[in-house]
C-alpha positions, -999 to +999 in steps of 0.1 A: +229-284+041+225-321+033+246-331+063+227-309+087+191-308+074+174-301+107+195-270+115+191-256+080+154-266+079+147-245+110+166-216+094+147-219+061+113-222+080+121-191+101+131-172+070+099-183+052+077-172+080+094-138+083+092-132+045+056-145+045+046-119+072+063-092+052+046-102+020+012-102+038+019-067+051+029-054+016-002-071+001-025-055+026-009-021+019-015-027-019-051-036-012-056-004+008-039+016-020-063+000-045-093+008-023-080+044-017-075+049-054-110+036-062-125+058-036-103+087-046-117+086-080-152+091-065-142+120-043-162+150-053-161+185-038-194+203-037-193+241-034-225+256-022-232+292-032-247+316-008-284+325-009-292+349-037-263+339-059-273+330-094-261+313-126-237+341-134-219+337-100-218+299-105-202+302-140-177+328-126-167+303-099-163+276-125-140+298-146-119+307-116-115+271-104-106+259-139-080+286-143-063+280-109-065+242-110-060+229-146-074+194-151-103+198-127-137+186-139-163+212-128-200+217-135-227+240-121-258+225-106-290+246-107-315+246-078-340+227-100-315+199-108-305+197-071-341+194-060-347+167-086-317+147-074-328+150-038-362+137-048-346+107-065-325+099-035-355+101-011-373+075-032-410+072-022-406+101+001-395+124-027-431+131-036-433+153-005-410+178-022-435+184-049-457+204-025-430+229-016-440+264-025-405+275-033-372+257-041-351+260-009-319+249-026-293+273-041-268+270-069-238+248-064-207+237-082-194+201-083-156+195-087-138+163-096-101+168-090-072+150-108-053+124-088-024+146-077-049+170-060-069+143-041-046+142-010-062+154+022-038+183+023-047+194-012-084+190-006-083+209+026-063+237+010-087+241-019-117+239+005-103+267+027-096+288-004-132+283-016-148+290+018-130+323+019-150+335-012-179+358-003-202+340-028-196+306-011-217+294+019-201+260+024-178+233+009-183+195+014-160+167+002-163+140+029-134+154+049-135+128+077-137+098+054-108+110+033-087+117+063-094+083+079-086+065+047-053+084+043-044+076+079-050+039+073-028+040+042+000+057+061-003+033+091+000+003+068+029+017+049+049+026+081+039-007+096+050-026+065+083-008+066+088-015+103+080-052+096+105-053+068+132-040+091+123-066+117+123-093+091+157-082+078+172-082+113+157-117+122+168-131+088+204-119+093+206-133+128+191-167+119+213-172+088+243-160+107+237-183+136+232-213+112+264-206+093+284-201+125+276-237+134+287-248+099+319-228+102+327-241+136+321-277+124+346-272+096+372-252+114+399-278+109+392-281+072+394-243+069+427-242+087+441-269+064+428-250+033+446-219+045+478-238+052+479-251+017+474-217+001+436-213-003+425-177-009+400-159+013+374-160-015+378-197-019+372-203+018+343-179+021+324-188-012+307-220+001+293-203+031+281-173+010+264-198-014+249-216+016+234-184+030+221-174-005+204-208-009+188-205+026+174-171+016+161-184-017+145-214-001+129-192+026+116-169-002+102-199-020+084-211+011+070-176+016+058-175-020+040-208-015+023-194+016+012-162-002-002-183-031-021-204-006-034-174+013-045-158-020-064-189-030-081-192+004-087-157+016-084-134-014-117-144-031-136-136+000-119-103+004-124-094-033-161-103-029-165-080+001-146-052-016-161-056-051-186-027-047-157-005-037-129-014-061-150-022-091-143-047-118-106-043-116-106-061-082-078-063-057-042-067-067-029-103-064-009-113-033+014-137-052+019-119-085+052-126-105+065-092-094+058-099-058+075-134-060+105-118-077+107-092-049+106-120-023+133-139-041+156-109-043+149-100-006+156-136+005+188-137-016+201-104-003+192-112+033+208-146+031+240-131+018+240-105+045+237-131+072+265-152+057+287-121+055+281-115+092+289-151+101+320-152+079+333-118+091+330-128+128+343-164+127+366-166+098+398-147+105+410-148+069 
């Protein structure tokens, strides 16, 4: 590597850029997961009872939901409480509700589901189950927002996986091409080593170490890039998302665990590239 710095420098730079792109994709996926987890904690399902249903029906629905879905937080909301909430939400316009001759709102039940039951499929299944009840007139839980957020999470996860596969392929090709040049430049030395009794492992070891060092150097470069991106862009992103994710904030891009993952990925990919090069050009 010292004798051919430019060739190996290009390889390390390419590896660093590829791993940096993969790290950004994984970081974006973690940010969306944090956002989804925060919003998922605020997802509430409101079950509106039909006109004429009273407190007894609301409490019966509460008991049935708690029995069929352990861990759910449920409470009944009376028409008076619902009208009071509506007035508070309307602000200055809420005074207009005071002149109503009758309360037009009906009893409702608010449900806060545990995390395993917050997926779009689980929410849709529960909503369909509740809508089928004769005492229920409607169910609302922000279906479109939940579906869009889940779609974004899936898209980022699959996109990140695809990017990782592309990074792996590019890394193996780059490392392999670089080591092929090194092997070709030392073909006479390799032949002499074999003639004097060098084992296969003795001949292959320097090239495997070379590939591993390239992978680690590329991972280090990617880690520096993620650290810089976090210092430059993450504060602004955290500021914009503060009202969504709360005091916990967004997960760091360059956490120790992420840097360890990059180092392991670079090491394994560098070794994979060196194995390809050794297998193709060393007939040992």
